[in-house]
C-alpha positions as CSV (number, residue, x, y, z in Angstrom):
1,M,50.4,-61.4,47.2
2,P,48.5,-63.2,44.4
3,E,46.0,-64.7,46.9
4,R,45.1,-61.2,47.8
5,L,44.1,-60.1,44.1
6,R,40.9,-60.5,43.0
7,F,40.2,-60.5,38.9
8,V,37.5,-57.7,38.3
9,H,38.0,-56.8,34.3
10,A,39.1,-57.6,31.2
11,M,39.4,-54.9,28.4
12,L,40.5,-54.9,24.7
13,R,41.7,-51.4,23.6
14,R,43.5,-50.3,20.7
15,S,45.7,-46.9,20.8
16,Q,47.1,-44.9,17.7
17,I,50.0,-47.4,18.3
18,D,49.3,-50.8,19.2
19,T,46.2,-53.4,20.4
20,Y,46.2,-54.1,24.0
21,A,44.7,-56.9,26.5
22,D,44.3,-55.4,29.6
23,F,43.6,-57.5,32.9
24,I,42.4,-55.6,36.1
25,F,42.6,-57.1,39.6
26,L,41.5,-55.5,42.8
27,A,43.7,-55.5,45.8
28,E,41.6,-55.1,48.9
29,E,44.8,-55.0,51.3
30,W,48.0,-53.5,50.4
31,E,50.9,-52.0,52.1
32,G,53.3,-49.3,51.1
33,Q,52.7,-46.3,48.4
34,P,52.4,-46.5,44.5
35,T,55.3,-45.8,42.3
36,N,54.9,-44.0,39.1
37,N,57.6,-45.8,36.6
38,E,56.2,-44.0,33.6
39,T,56.9,-40.2,34.5
40,S,56.3,-39.5,30.9
41,K,53.0,-40.6,30.7
42,S,51.8,-39.5,34.1
43,D,52.6,-37.0,36.9
44,F,52.0,-39.2,39.8
45,A,50.7,-42.3,41.3
46,G,48.4,-42.5,44.3
47,W,45.5,-44.1,45.9
48,F,42.0,-42.7,45.0
49,D,38.5,-43.3,46.0
50,L,36.3,-44.1,43.1
51,D,34.2,-41.4,43.9
52,H,37.1,-38.9,44.0
53,L,39.4,-39.9,41.1
54,P,41.6,-37.2,39.6
55,E,40.0,-35.1,36.7
56,N,43.0,-35.7,34.2
57,I,42.5,-39.4,34.5
58,A,42.9,-41.3,31.0
59,P,40.0,-41.8,29.3
60,Y,40.4,-45.7,29.0
61,I,41.1,-46.0,32.8
62,R,37.9,-44.0,33.2
63,H,36.0,-46.5,30.9
64,I,37.6,-49.2,33.1
65,V,36.2,-47.9,36.4
66,E,32.6,-47.1,35.1
67,N,32.7,-50.8,33.8
68,Y,34.0,-52.4,37.0
69,R,31.4,-50.2,38.9
70,A,28.4,-51.6,36.7
71,G,29.8,-55.3,37.5
72,K,30.8,-55.6,33.7
73,F,33.9,-58.2,33.5
74,Y,34.7,-57.3,29.6
75,S,35.0,-54.4,27.9
76,E,36.6,-52.8,24.5
77,F,37.6,-49.6,24.0
78,G,39.0,-47.7,20.7
79,L,38.2,-50.5,18.5
80,D,35.7,-48.7,16.3
81,A,38.7,-46.6,15.1
82,A,40.7,-48.1,12.4
């Protein structure tokens, strides 16, 4: 339900292929299990405590989490690479 989502961060990032605008929302209540619909990019999906994230988390995801925890609502990732 959209009313149960809270905006927490926006990020502009560049990959080797394209530039993306990511908008991150916090779901404080959730029912069900996450589903991995991009098996070519990830081995699994799951719920993790922010203090116990998997070691192999994508660098841009770690960047989002660090900025969220610091209370920053906007960041950039990979824009210094041309």
